[in-house]
C-alpha positions as CSV (number, residue, x, y, z in Angstrom):
1,M,53.2,26.9,61.2
2,T,55.3,25.5,58.5
3,D,54.8,26.3,54.9
4,S,53.8,22.7,54.1
5,Y,51.2,22.7,56.8
6,R,49.7,26.0,55.4
7,L,49.7,24.5,51.9
8,V,47.8,21.4,53.0
9,L,45.4,23.5,55.0
10,T,44.7,25.8,52.0
11,I,44.2,22.8,49.7
12,A,41.8,21.3,52.2
13,L,39.8,24.5,52.5
14,V,39.5,25.2,48.7
15,P,36.7,22.6,48.1
16,L,34.7,24.1,51.0
17,L,35.0,27.6,49.7
18,S,34.1,26.6,46.2
19,G,30.9,25.1,47.4
20,C,29.9,28.5,48.9
21,I,30.8,30.2,45.7
22,V,28.9,27.7,43.5
23,K,25.8,28.0,45.8
24,T,25.9,31.8,45.7
25,A,26.4,31.8,41.9
26,A,23.5,29.4,41.5
27,E,21.2,31.5,43.7
28,T,22.1,34.6,41.7
29,A,21.4,32.7,38.4
30,V,18.0,31.7,39.7
31,D,17.2,35.2,40.7
32,V,18.3,36.6,37.3
33,V,16.1,34.0,35.5
34,T,13.0,34.5,37.7
35,I,13.0,38.4,37.5
36,P,11.4,38.5,34.0
37,V,8.8,36.0,35.1
38,K,8.0,38.1,38.2
39,V,7.8,41.3,36.1
40,A,5.5,39.7,33.6
41,S,3.2,38.2,36.2
42,A,3.0,41.6,37.9
43,G,1.9,43.1,34.6
44,V,-0.8,40.5,34.2
45,N,-2.0,40.9,37.8
46,A,-2.2,44.6,37.2
47,A,-4.3,44.1,34.1
48,L,-6.7,41.5,35.5
49,P,-8.5,43.6,38.1
50,N,-9.3,46.1,35.4
51,Q,-10.7,43.4,33.2
52,K,-12.7,42.0,36.1
53,K,-14.2,45.4,36.8
54,A,-15.1,45.8,33.1
55,D,-16.7,42.3,33.0
56,E,-18.7,43.1,36.1
57,K,-19.8,46.4,34.7
58,R,-20.8,44.8,31.4
59,G,-22.8,42.1,33.3
60,A,-24.6,44.7,35.3
61,E,-25.5,46.5,32.0
62,L,-26.8,43.3,30.5
63,R,-28.9,42.5,33.6
64,K,-30.4,46.0,33.5
65,Q,-31.3,45.7,29.8
66,D,-32.8,42.3,30.5
67,E,-34.9,43.7,33.4
68,E,-36.1,46.5,31.1
69,R,-37.1,44.1,28.3
70,G,-39.0,42.0,30.9
71,K,-40.8,45.1,32.2
72,E,-41.7,46.2,28.7
73,F,-43.0,42.7,27.8
74,R,-45.1,42.5,30.9
75,A,-46.6,45.9,30.1
76,M,-47.3,44.8,26.6
77,A,-49.0,41.6,27.9
78,D,-51.2,43.6,30.3
79,R,-52.3,45.9,27.4
80,C,-53.0,43.0,25.1
81,Q,-55.0,41.1,27.7
82,A,-57.0,44.2,28.5
83,G,-57.8,44.7,24.8
84,R,-56.0,48.0,24.5
85,P,-52.8,47.1,22.6
86,L,-50.5,49.7,21.1
87,P,-49.9,49.5,17.3
88,T,-46.4,48.3,18.0
89,D,-47.5,45.5,20.4
90,N,-47.2,41.9,19.2
91,C,-50.1,40.3,21.0
92,M,-49.5,37.0,19.2
93,A,-46.3,36.6,21.3
94,V,-48.2,37.1,24.5
95,Q,-50.9,34.5,23.9
96,A,-50.8,31.5,26.2
97,P,-49.4,28.3,24.5
98,P,-52.1,25.7,23.6
99,A,-53.1,23.4,26.5
100,R,-51.7,19.9,26.2
């Protein structure tokens, strides 16, 4: 091969090589930019299950309290209707609403 042929071949191949370099550099830049986002989302994902469990636990506690209040109200209503209310019973709250 002659030197001029090598020179022409090298000049012809430079644009092809630069495309590979640009593509690799662009992919690396995208990876570098997305790493903080991935780390932050992993932190959020790690925190959410704990929050979900806490919410479920709080909901269960509220349902249990509501059931207990209902049970106490029904017992109070039974005592009031039987004519044996406790001093703390509010029998006015138990009375049936007026008929329409």
